[in-house]
ChimeraX commands (.cxc) that place a marker at each C-alpha (Angstrom):
marker #1 position 0.00,0.00,0.00 radius 0.5
marker #1 position 1.20,3.51,-0.75 radius 0.5
marker #1 position 2.80,5.26,2.23 radius 0.5
marker #1 position 0.78,8.43,1.57 radius 0.5
marker #1 position -2.45,6.48,1.98 radius 0.5
marker #1 position -1.24,4.85,5.19 radius 0.5
marker #1 position -0.38,8.22,6.75 radius 0.5
marker #1 position -3.42,10.18,5.63 radius 0.5
marker #1 position -3.29,13.89,4.98 radius 0.5
marker #1 position -0.07,14.30,6.96 radius 0.5
marker #1 position 0.01,18.07,6.39 radius 0.5
marker #1 position -3.53,18.74,7.59 radius 0.5
marker #1 position -3.19,18.58,11.40 radius 0.5
marker #1 position 0.12,20.48,11.67 radius 0.5
marker #1 position -1.11,23.23,9.36 radius 0.5
marker #1 position -4.47,23.39,11.17 radius 0.5
marker #1 position -2.69,23.80,14.52 radius 0.5
marker #1 position -0.25,26.37,13.13 radius 0.5
marker #1 position -3.21,28.38,11.82 radius 0.5
marker #1 position -4.68,28.40,15.32 radius 0.5
marker #1 position -7.61,26.06,14.73 radius 0.5
marker #1 position -8.67,23.29,17.06 radius 0.5
marker #1 position -10.29,20.25,15.49 radius 0.5
marker #1 position -13.61,21.61,16.70 radius 0.5
marker #1 position -13.21,25.09,15.22 radius 0.5
marker #1 position -11.76,23.89,11.92 radius 0.5
marker #1 position -14.51,21.30,11.54 radius 0.5
marker #1 position -17.09,24.02,12.17 radius 0.5
marker #1 position -15.51,26.22,9.47 radius 0.5
marker #1 position -15.73,23.31,7.04 radius 0.5
marker #1 position -19.24,22.32,8.13 radius 0.5
marker #1 position -18.28,18.77,9.21 radius 0.5
marker #1 position -18.08,16.99,12.54 radius 0.5
marker #1 position -14.92,16.97,14.65 radius 0.5
marker #1 position -14.83,13.17,14.45 radius 0.5
marker #1 position -14.89,13.25,10.64 radius 0.5
marker #1 position -12.04,15.77,10.60 radius 0.5
marker #1 position -10.07,13.55,13.00 radius 0.5
marker #1 position -10.64,10.57,10.71 radius 0.5
marker #1 position -9.31,12.59,7.75 radius 0.5
marker #1 position -6.22,13.60,9.72 radius 0.5
marker #1 position -5.22,10.03,10.55 radius 0.5
marker #1 position -6.23,8.55,7.20 radius 0.5
marker #1 position -9.05,6.37,8.52 radius 0.5
marker #1 position -11.28,7.88,5.81 radius 0.5
marker #1 position -10.49,10.26,2.99 radius 0.5
marker #1 position -12.28,13.49,2.20 radius 0.5
marker #1 position -13.84,13.78,-1.23 radius 0.5
marker #1 position -11.84,15.96,-3.57 radius 0.5
marker #1 position -14.37,18.76,-3.16 radius 0.5
marker #1 position -13.21,19.40,0.43 radius 0.5
marker #1 position -9.54,19.92,-0.44 radius 0.5
marker #1 position -9.80,23.43,-1.95 radius 0.5
marker #1 position -11.74,24.72,1.06 radius 0.5
marker #1 position -9.24,23.18,3.51 radius 0.5
marker #1 position -6.31,24.64,1.58 radius 0.5
marker #1 position -7.98,28.05,1.42 radius 0.5
marker #1 position -8.63,28.13,5.18 radius 0.5
marker #1 position -5.04,27.05,5.89 radius 0.5
marker #1 position -3.45,29.41,3.33 radius 0.5
marker #1 position -1.69,26.62,1.49 radius 0.5
marker #1 position -2.04,24.73,-1.75 radius 0.5
marker #1 position -3.73,21.35,-1.91 radius 0.5
marker #1 position -0.42,19.51,-2.31 radius 0.5
marker #1 position 0.69,20.86,1.07 radius 0.5
marker #1 position -2.10,18.89,2.76 radius 0.5
marker #1 position -0.30,15.70,1.72 radius 0.5
marker #1 position 3.13,16.82,2.92 radius 0.5
marker #1 position 4.47,17.14,6.42 radius 0.5
marker #1 position 5.56,20.77,7.02 radius 0.5
marker #1 position 9.32,21.21,6.55 radius 0.5
marker #1 position 10.00,22.28,10.15 radius 0.5
marker #1 position 8.23,19.18,11.45 radius 0.5
marker #1 position 9.81,16.81,8.93 radius 0.5
marker #1 position 13.27,18.15,9.79 radius 0.5
marker #1 position 12.62,17.75,13.52 radius 0.5
marker #1 position 12.72,21.50,14.01 radius 0.5
marker #1 position 11.04,23.49,16.70 radius 0.5
marker #1 position 7.31,23.93,16.62 radius 0.5
marker #1 position 6.16,27.24,15.24 radius 0.5
marker #1 position 5.48,29.95,17.78 radius 0.5
marker #1 position 1.99,31.44,18.24 radius 0.5
marker #1 position 3.13,34.52,16.30 radius 0.5
marker #1 position 3.93,32.34,13.27 radius 0.5
marker #1 position 0.23,31.68,12.79 radius 0.5
marker #1 position -0.49,35.41,12.90 radius 0.5
marker #1 position 2.02,36.03,10.13 radius 0.5
marker #1 position 0.61,33.14,8.11 radius 0.5
marker #1 position -2.92,34.52,8.45 radius 0.5
marker #1 position -1.84,38.00,7.36 radius 0.5
marker #1 position -0.06,36.57,4.31 radius 0.5
marker #1 position -3.08,34.53,3.27 radius 0.5
marker link #1:1,2 radius 0.2
marker link #1:2,3 radius 0.2
marker link #1:3,4 radius 0.2
marker link #1:4,5 radius 0.2
marker link #1:5,6 radius 0.2
marker link #1:6,7 radius 0.2
marker link #1:7,8 radius 0.2
marker link #1:8,9 radius 0.2
marker link #1:9,10 radius 0.2
marker link #1:10,11 radius 0.2
marker link #1:11,12 radius 0.2
marker link #1:12,13 radius 0.2
marker link #1:13,14 radius 0.2
marker link #1:14,15 radius 0.2
marker link #1:15,16 radius 0.2
marker link #1:16,17 radius 0.2
marker link #1:17,18 radius 0.2
marker link #1:18,19 radius 0.2
marker link #1:19,20 radius 0.2
marker link #1:20,21 radius 0.2
marker link #1:21,22 radius 0.2
marker link #1:22,23 radius 0.2
marker link #1:23,24 radius 0.2
marker link #1:24,25 radius 0.2
marker link #1:25,26 radius 0.2
marker link #1:26,27 radius 0.2
marker link #1:27,28 radius 0.2
marker link #1:28,29 radius 0.2
marker link #1:29,30 radius 0.2
marker link #1:30,31 radius 0.2
marker link #1:31,32 radius 0.2
marker link #1:32,33 radius 0.2
marker link #1:33,34 radius 0.2
marker link #1:34,35 radius 0.2
marker link #1:35,36 radius 0.2
marker link #1:36,37 radius 0.2
marker link #1:37,38 radius 0.2
marker link #1:38,39 radius 0.2
marker link #1:39,40 radius 0.2
marker link #1:40,41 radius 0.2
marker link #1:41,42 radius 0.2
marker link #1:42,43 radius 0.2
marker link #1:43,44 radius 0.2
marker link #1:44,45 radius 0.2
marker link #1:45,46 radius 0.2
marker link #1:46,47 radius 0.2
marker link #1:47,48 radius 0.2
marker link #1:48,49 radius 0.2
marker link #1:49,50 radius 0.2
marker link #1:50,51 radius 0.2
marker link #1:51,52 radius 0.2
marker link #1:52,53 radius 0.2
marker link #1:53,54 radius 0.2
marker link #1:54,55 radius 0.2
marker link #1:55,56 radius 0.2
marker link #1:56,57 radius 0.2
marker link #1:57,58 radius 0.2
marker link #1:58,59 radius 0.2
marker link #1:59,60 radius 0.2
marker link #1:60,61 radius 0.2
marker link #1:61,62 radius 0.2
marker link #1:62,63 radius 0.2
marker link #1:63,64 radius 0.2
marker link #1:64,65 radius 0.2
marker link #1:65,66 radius 0.2
marker link #1:66,67 radius 0.2
marker link #1:67,68 radius 0.2
marker link #1:68,69 radius 0.2
marker link #1:69,70 radius 0.2
marker link #1:70,71 radius 0.2
marker link #1:71,72 radius 0.2
marker link #1:72,73 radius 0.2
marker link #1:73,74 radius 0.2
marker link #1:74,75 radius 0.2
marker link #1:75,76 radius 0.2
marker link #1:76,77 radius 0.2
marker link #1:77,78 radius 0.2
marker link #1:78,79 radius 0.2
marker link #1:79,80 radius 0.2
marker link #1:80,81 radius 0.2
marker link #1:81,82 radius 0.2
marker link #1:82,83 radius 0.2
marker link #1:83,84 radius 0.2
marker link #1:84,85 radius 0.2
marker link #1:85,86 radius 0.2
marker link #1:86,87 radius 0.2
marker link #1:87,88 radius 0.2
marker link #1:88,89 radius 0.2
marker link #1:89,90 radius 0.2
marker link #1:90,91 radius 0.2
marker link #1:91,92 radius 0.2
view
């Protein structure tokens, strides 16, 4: 099985957290339940393609980024500070 499928949308949770969303608040923005969002994040179920543009728009990233672990996390770097999400929101 493809590693991407086993891991789910590996970029979703880190980018959601960096943007300052909880699962509950992000799910509400999308109009889905928190449990469905959690299932998407761990790859238990996959969102239909129609959800990806809205997720990417809310997180100020492209759709491909939802499938990739953020560079600072992949490199074992420090977690972004709370001010990083402010900058990201302003750039969006």
